[in-house]
N, C-alpha and C positions, 0 to 999 in steps of 0.2 A: 456815188458809190456808197455802199453800206458802211456804217461805222466799223472800223477795224476791231477785231477781237483777238486777244492773245491769251493763250492758255499755256502756262508753264507747269511742267510735270517734273518734280525733282525731290531730292532728299539730301541730307548731309551725311548719309551713310550708304555704303554700297550694299548690294545683295538684297535689296528690299523689293525688287520687282517693278521699278518705276517704268522701265521700257515696256514691260508687259501692259501696264496701265495705259501708256501712250498708245500702244497698238489697239487696245479696245476702244479708246476714244476715236481714233482714226476710222476704225471699222464702223463705229456708231454714226459718225458724221457721213460716211459713205452711204450707209443704208438710208440715211435721212436726206440725201441729196444736198448736203452742205459742202460746197467746194472748200477744200482745205489744203494748205501747204504745211510742211513740217520741216523742222530743223533738228538735226541729230548732232549733239555737241560732244559725242564720243570721238573727237578727232584724234588721229586721221582715219581710223579704221571704220568707225561707225557700227551701230547695232540696229537702230530703228530702220536705217536705210536698207538693210538686208531684207526686211519684210515689206516695206513700202517704198521701193526705189523710185517710182514714177513721180512721187510728190515730195520726196525728202532730199534735202541738201545737207551735207556734212559741213559743220562750221566749228571754229574754235571761239567760243563765246568770251574768252579772256582777251581777245585781240580787238582793237578798235575797228579794224577793217571789216571783220566779220560781224561785229555789232551793227555796223552800217548796212551790211547786206540784209540783216533782219529788219531793223527798225526804220531805216531810211526809205524802205519800200512798202511800208504798211498802207499808205494811201495811194500807191501807184500800181499795185498788182491786182489781178482779177480776184483771186480767192481772198475774201475779207477776213477769213479765219486762219490764224497761225498757231500751230502747236509746237512748243519747244521742249524737247526731251533733254533735260539738263544733266550733264555728267555727274556721276556720284561724287559727293563732297563739295559740289560747287553751288548748291542752292543759295546759301547765304551770300557768298560773293557775287553771284549773278543778280540777286535782288539789290545788293548794294550798288552794282553797276547801273541797274535800271533807275535807282534813285539819283545817281550822279548825273545821268544824261537827261533827267527831267521826265522820264517815262512815267514814273509813279505820280508825279504832279499832273500829267496829262490824263492819267486814268482817274485821278481824284476829281478832276474838273469835268469829267464826262466825255472827253474827246475820244477815249479808247476804252473798250471793255476789257477788263483784266481779271483773269482767274488763275489761282494757284492750286494745283493738286499736290499737296504735301504728303508723300508716301511715308508712312510710319512703319518702322520695323518692330519686332517683338520685344526689344530691350528697353530698359528705362532711359537709355541715352536718347531715344527718339523723343521723349517728352521734353528734354532739354532743348531739342531743335525747335519745338513749338515756341518756347520763350524767345529764342534767337530770331525767328522769322516774324514774330508778332509785330515788331516795330515797323515792318515794311507793308503791312496789310491794310493800311488806311486807304480806302478807295478800291480795294480788290475784293473779289469774291474768293473766300478762303475755304478750301475743302481739305479736311484731315482724312486721309485714306488709310484705313486699316487693311493691309493687304495680306491675305492668308494663302496666296497662290503658291508660295514656296515653303510654307510652314503650317503644320496642322495644330501646333500647340497654341494655347491661349497666351495672351500677353503677360509678361512677367509682373507688370505693375497692376495694383488693384484699382478698382473703379473709382474709389475716393481720390486716390492720387491723380488718376487721369483727369477726373472732373476739375481738380484744382488748377490744372493747366488749361484744359479746354475752355473753361468759363472765363479765362483771362482775355480771350479774344472775342470781341464783339462781332456777332454775325457769322461765326465759324460754323460750318456744317460738316457732319461726319458721314463718311461713305465706307462701305465694307465690300471688299473684293473677296469672294469666296474661294475656297480651295478647288483647284482643277485636278482631276485624275492625273497622276504623275506620268503614266504611259502616254496619255493623250497629249499632255503638255510637251513631252519629249518628241513625239511624232510631228507636232507642228513645228518645233524648233528645227528638226532635221529637214522638213519639207521647205522651210524658208518661205512660207507664204503667209498672208494675213489670215487671221482666224476665220474670216468670212469665206475666203477661197477654200480653206480646208473643209469647212462645213459643206460647201457646194461641190466638193470633190473636183477642184480645179487646180492646175499647176500654176507656176509663176506667170505664164503667158496665156492664161485662161484655157489651156489645153486640158482635155479630160485626164483625170488622175485615177489612182486606184487605192485611195486611202481606206483604212478599216472602217466599216460601217459602225462598229461599236465605238471606236474612238471618236469618229465624227459626231456620234450621238452625245457623247460626254461633253465635247466642245460646244455643241449647239445648246445643250441645257445650261452649261456654265455661262456662256456668253449671254443667254437670255436673262440670267440672274444679274449679271453685271449691268446689262442695259436697263434693267428695271430700276437699278440704283440711279443711273443717269436720267431716266424718265422722272424719277422722284424729285431730283433737284432741278428738273426742267432745263437740262443742258442745252437743248436746241433753242429754247427761248432766250437763254443767256446770250447766244451769239447771233441768232436769227429768229424770225417768227416762222417756225416750221412745225409740222405735225409730229406726233410721237413716233418713236422708232418701231419698225416692223420686227417681228420675231425673226431671229437669225435663220436663214435658209428660206424665208418666205419670199416669193417672187412678187 
């Protein structure tokens, strides 16, 4: 089997759009034929599972039994890529748990590919999160994600302040998720389908839908920009040796 790859998407603050980023990652892997499973830690209701029910399981990452569901199966299940959408406020505790069970050591020794998408909000508090998580990043690919999906304003902190945090972390890479038209974003939410299905005008079960041509265009353009960021960091190369992503909507 291929070496397992685990991507953790999270933040220590709510409302920064981490699940939106997880959804774009799952769509990106789907378009690139990378078999993926996902875990939604917003137990018991779940958020990610609403959009990707076929590949997503809801778990409580604070419990040992659910940690076993995720990590004891890394070498025994067919999809070698695992995406974990970490509940708001639990990124640092989740990383501490990964340290305690020896996962971080396994990543450092090359047994597992480990990447963290740390979603930053627009406040100065997000910079403090970088300092908190930096200690766990040895052996991980660390991506700092500026997410403008829910916010059109620029970040409150100035570039010099940001750089002082950013450069503390060896090998950290910055990603930018652009703003999506608000009406388009809301329509995808209401439709409860992956972004790719919305663009393709398909319902949850691949049935023909009747989404707005205009809103589908906005989502297609936005998703292409997001995927260009994933292409830039060679996300598929991180988990598998796969070709670059297609343009959203391309058959």
